[in-house]
N, C-alpha and C positions, 0 to 999 in steps of 0.2 A: 295710803298708796304705797305699793311695793314696786321698787325700781330695779330693773335688770340692766346690768352693765355689759356692753359689747365694745370690744376694742376698735372694731371697724364698723361704723354705722353712719349713714347719712339719711336725712329726711327732708321732705318738702316742708315749707313753712307751716302749712296747715296740718301736718302729721298724717296725711292720707296716703303718702307714698314713702316707704322706708326701704333702703337698700342695706343689707346686713350680711356679715360673714361670721362664721363660727369663731369663738375664742380658742386659742391655742391649737390650731389645726396641726394634724400630723397624718401622713407625711407632707401634706400641703403641695404647693407647686403644681406640676402638671400630672401628678399621679391620678389614675382613673378614679372616678367617684366610688367604685366598689372597694377601693383600698383606703379611702379616707375614713378616719375614725371620728372626727368631730362634725357636729351638725349644729344648726340653730333654728331649724324649722319649727319645732314644737314651742319653744319659749318665745320666739319672735311672734309666732301666730297668736299665742295666748295674749301677749301684750297688745297686739293690734285689735283683737276682738273684745278686749276687756278694758276699754279706756277709763272706766270709772274706778278700777281697782288695781290695775297693773300698767306699768309703763316701761319703756326702754330708753336708754340714753347712752351716749358714748362714754367709755370709761374715763377718759381724761377730763371730761366735763364734770363728772361726779367727784372725781378726786380733787379738782380745783375748788369746787364749792363746798366740799366736806360733807356731802350727803351720804347717808348709809345706802348700801346697795347689795343686791345678790349678783354674784358673778357666776354665770352658768357655764358648766362644761358639759355640753350635751353630747352623748355618745350615740353611735349607730349600732345596728344589729351585729356588725362584724367585730365587736369589741374583743372577743376571745382570740381571734386570729391576729388582731392588731396589737394586743398586749403581749402576745407571744413573740412578736417582732420587736416591740419596744415598750418596756414597762414604765416609761416616764408618762405620768398621767397628764401633765399640762406643760409641754415644752414651750418655753418662752413666756410663761405667766409673768405679768409685770410685777416688779418688786414692790411697787406702791400698793398693788392689790393685796399682796401678802401682808404688808404692814398694816393695812386697814383691817384685815382679818384678825391679826394679832391684837389689835386695839378694840376688837368687838364691833367695828363699824361696817364690816362686810361679812357675808356668808358665801362661801364657795360651794356651789350646788352642783354635784355630779349627778347627771340626770340621764336615765334611760327608762322612764316611766311609760314610754310609748311601746316598749317591747317586753316580752317575757323571757328574754335571753337567760340561759342558765348562768349562775354566778360562779361556778367552778371553771377554772381555766384549763383543767386537765381532767381526764376520766377518772383518775384516782383520788380526786378531791384533796390533792396536796398543795395546790396553788389556787388562789381565789382572786376575784376582782377586789374583794375586801383588802387583800394584801397590798395591791397597787395603791389603793386610796390611803390606807394606814401608813404606808411608806412615805407617801406625799406629806401627810400630816407631820410625821416625825422629822423628815428631812428638812422641812421648812419651819420647824418649831412653832406649829400652829396650835392654838387651843382646839382640842377635838370637837368641842361643841360648835365651832365656826365652820366646820366642813360637814355637809350633809350629802348623803347618797340616797337617791330615790329611784326605785326599780318598779317596773310593771310585773315582775315575777312575784305574784301574790303569795307564793309558798316560800319566799325567800327568807322569812323570819327564822324558819327552822335552820336554813343554811347559815344564817348569821350567828345563831346560837351555837351551832356546831363549830363555826370558825372561832368564835370567842373562846370556847373551851380548848380547842386545839392550840390556840396562841396564848392561852393562859392570861387573857385580858379581862378586866372588868369592863362592863359596858360604858361606864363613865370615862374610861381611858381611850375609847375608840370614837371615831367619827359618828355622827348621828345617822341612823339607817331607818328608812321607811319604805313600805311597799304600798301600792295603791292601784286602783283601776282609774286611769286618767280620763278615759273617753267620756264618761257621763258629764264631768265638769267641762270638758272641751266642747262637746256637742251642745251643751246647754248655752255656753257663751256664744257659739255661732248662731244658734237660734235667736237668742236675745238681741244680738247685733242686727240680724235680719229683721226682726220685729220692730226695731228702732229705725229701719230704713237704710241699713248699711250692709253691703255684701263685701266679702273678702276674697281676694285673689292672691295666689302665690305662684311665682315662676322663678326658674333658674335664670340668672343673668347670662345673656348670650356670650359665649366665649369663655365663661368662667363658672364651672359647675359648683364651685364652693361659695358663690355669691347668690343671694336670693333677693328678689324684688317683691315686696308685699304692698298691697294696695287696699284701701277702702273705697268702694264705689257706691253710688246711690242704688238702692233697691226700692222700686215702687211698691205701693200697696198691692197692685194687681200681680206683680211678679212674686211677691211674698205669698199671696193667696194661691198662686199656681204651684209653688214649691211644697206647701204644707197643707195637709188635710185638716180642716177646722171642725170644731164640734157641731156647728150648725149644719154642715154637710152630712155628717153621720146621722143627725136627727132627721133630716129631710129624707135621706136614703131609707132609714128604717120605716118611715111613714109610707113611702112610695111603693114598697114591695119590689123595687127594681132589682134585677139580678145582674151581678157583675159578669162580664164575659169570660174571665179567666179564673183558674183555680189557684195555681201557685205563682209566686214571684221568686225567681232565683237569679241573682246577679253575680257574675263571676268574671272579673276582668283578667285574672291571671290563672293559667291552667295548672293549678296544683292538683294532685291526684284525687283528693277527696271531692273536689269540685267536678272533675271529670267523671267520677263515679256517680255522683248525684244526677248530673245532667244526662249521662248515659242511661241511668236507670229510668229517669222520666221518659226518655225516648223509647226505651224498650217496652215500657208499660203503656205507650200510646198517649202520654200526658203532655208532650212537648207542645203540640199545636193548641191545646187548651190551657196553656200557661204562658207566662212571660219569662223567657229564659235568655240569658246572655252567656256566651262562651266564645273565646277567640278561635281563629283558625289554628289548626294543629295537624301534625303529621299523623298518619294512620298508626304508626308504631309508638305514639306517645304513651309512656308508662307501659310499654310492652303490650300495646293494644288494649288498655284498660284491664290489665291482669289483676284479679282480686281472688282471694282464696275461696270465697263463697259465691255461688251462682255464676261460676266462671264462664261457662259456655254461653249462657244467656247474655252476660255483659259484653263478652267479646263480639258476639253477633250484633248486639245493639250498637256497639261503638262502630263497627264496620258500616252499618247503615247510616249512622249519624254523621260520621266524619266528613263525607262529601257535602253536607249541608252547612258546614261551618264557614264563616263565623255566624253565630246567632247574636243578634244585637237588641238590647233594650237600653242599657245605660252607656251611651257613648262616652268614652273617657274625656274629661274636660281638658281645655288648654291649661288650666291651673292644676297644680299638683297638690292642692289642699283636698284631702279625702274626707274631711269631716263635714263638708257641705252636702246638703241634699240637692241633687242636680235637678230633679223634676218630681212633681207629685203625681203625675198621671199614672205611673205603673202601680202605685199603691191604691189608687181609686179603681183600677180595673181588675184587681185580683183579691183573693180572700186570705191566703195563707203564705207566709214568707219562709223560705228555706234559706237560712242565713249560713253562708259558707265562710267560717272564720279562717284565720291564717294557718292554724295548726290543729292537728287532731291526734298527734302521736302519744305513745305511752310515756310515762314518767315526765310529762310536761305539766307545768302549772296551769290551773284554770286561767283562761285568757279570753277577754272580750274586747272588741274594738268598736269603732263607730258603726260597724256593719250591723250589729244587733240593735243599736239604738235608733237607727233610721226607721225601722218598722214601728218602734215605740212612738216616735214622733207622729207617725202617720197611721195609727190605729190598725196595726196588723198583728195577729197572733203569729208565733214563729216556732220553728224547730231550729235550734242552734247546733250546727255541725262544727263541733270544736273539741277541745280537750275535756277529759272527764271532770265533772263537778264545776264546770263553768256556769251552768244554770244555777246551781246551788250558791255559788259566789254572788251572782247577780241578785238572787233573793236575799242574801245576807246584807246587801247594801241598799235594800229598800224596794227592789222591783218584785214582780210576781210572775209566776209561770202560768201554764194553762192545763192543769191536770184534768179538768173536765173535758178537754178536747183531745189531749195528746198523752200517751203513756210516757211520762217523762223519766221513767227509770233508766232510759238510755244514758242519761247524764251521769249515772253512778257506776257505769261499766268502765273498768280500767283498760281492758284490752281494746285497742282501737278497731280491730276487725269486728269483734262482737258488738261494739257500740254502733258502728256504721250499719251493721245488719239490722239492729233494732230501729235505727233511723229509717232505713229503707222500708221496714215493716210499717212504720207510721205513715210514710208517704203512700204506701199501698192503701192503707185504711182510709186516709183522707181522699185519695184519688178515686175511691169507689163510691163516694157520695155523689148524689145528683147535685146539680148546681143549686137547686132550691134547698136541699138539705145542707149544703155548704153554707148557704146564706143563714139558715137558722142557727147552725153551730157557731158561725161567726158572731152573730148578735148575742148569743148566749154568753160570749166572752166579753161583752162590752164593759161591764164594771171593771174587769182587770185591765182592759185596754185604756180606759179612762184613768185608772190609778197610775199605770206606767207612764203615760204621757204627762200627767200632772207632776209626778215625782221627778221626771227628767227635766221638765221645764222650770219648776218652782222649788224643787227640793234642794237640800244641802248635800254636797258630794265631797268625796275624799280630797279632791283638789282644793276645795274651799278651806278645809282644815289645815292642809299643808301651808297654803299661803298665809293664813291667819297666824300660824305658829312661827313662820319665818318673819312676818312683820312684827310680831310680839318680841321676838328675840332681838331684832334690830332696833326696837323702840321707836 
C-alpha cells in the first residue's frame, strides 16, 4: 500500500468522503484559481478510486506513527508563468517532511503527469522546470533519489538529457525524472471502481476553490450497464443486423479551434444531423469565423450556417469535475466512429492523449484522434492498436498541424460517404482490434502501475 500525505485533509469515518487541499499552495489565499500553482485533484482522485493499492492520510498523522509516505506537489498547467513569478517550488513545506525525505522515509513527488506542458521556462531553453526542482533538492540538502518529477510530456526525456548536459550533471546527482501517459491507468481505476459498485464524484468546496470534496457513492449494476457497452451487447448487435442511427460521435465541451474546425466541417458536409455532436454556444467571430488556411471559403460559410444552431448537446457537463468518468453509454451505442478531439494539435508539441481517446476504447468504437503528431504511434507503443484497415492513419505522422488536420478532414469525408450498412460492415471488421483495446485498457498493466510499484519499492 502506497500512502500519499496531505497537510490538510479530513475524511468521514468510512472513508467515502474526503476533503482535501493541495500541499504547499502558492500564491494561495484569495488569488483566482487561474493563478494558483498547486493542485491535488489527480493524486487525491487516484487514492479514492484505488483503495486496494493507494491511500491518502494527513501528513501529521503519518509523521506521528512513523509510516513512510509520498508527499505530492501537484502542479497545474500554468507552471511556466507561476515559476516566472516565484521559483520557490514548495513554499512552507514542513521541516518534518524534509527530514523524513533525508532519512529515506518519504519521497517528494513533483507531479504534472496529467499535462504535456513544455519543460522549458523560456523560449531560449536557458531556464527549465528542472532547475527549480534541482534547486529545491540542493537548498534542502535532500538525497536526489528522494525527489521525483513525473511529467505527461512524453518527449521530456530528450529535454532532461539536454538539461543534464547543460548543467554538467550526472543523472545520479539529479532528482529522478519520469514521463508517462497517465490516463490509461487512471481510466482503468475508474472503470474497476465502477465495476465493484462504486462511483466517484469530485467538486470544489463552496467558497474555496483550492479545496476539493471527493466522494465514493454506490453504483448499481443497472447504472454500470448503462454507462459501459458490454461484450454481450456487441455480440447480439452483430447477430441482429441492426443499423445504428448515427455515423460519428464527436464530443467537444470547450471551443478550441481544432474542435470548431471538425464540427464546422461536419456541418458543411451535411453530416451533423446524421451524427452525435456537441459544441458550446459561441460568437460568430470565434477564431475569426473559423479561419483556416485550407478550404477557407467553404469553412467560413459552413460556420456562418452552423453558429445560430449552437449549442449542440450530447454530453451535458456533469456537476462533478472528474473528467475521467464515462457519463453515459448511449452515445457510443448509437454511433459507429469516434472523432476524438484532444486538448492540443500544435506543432512542436509532445504526443498527448487523455481520457478522451480511452472512453471510445472502453465502449467499442474505432476512432480518429485529433491531436498532436505521433500521438497514435505513442498509444500503439504502450499496447493499444489503431485501425489501418479503416482509416489512413498516416495523418498521425504529419508534423505540420494544418496538413495533419487536412488529412483528418479527408478521412472524415471518406467515412462520411459510406452508407450506414457499409459503415456497419466496416465497424464489425474492426471488432478484433476493438476487443484488444478494451481488454488492454481494463486488464492490462500501464505506466502508472510501474511508477507506483517503483515508489513503493523505494520506500520499502
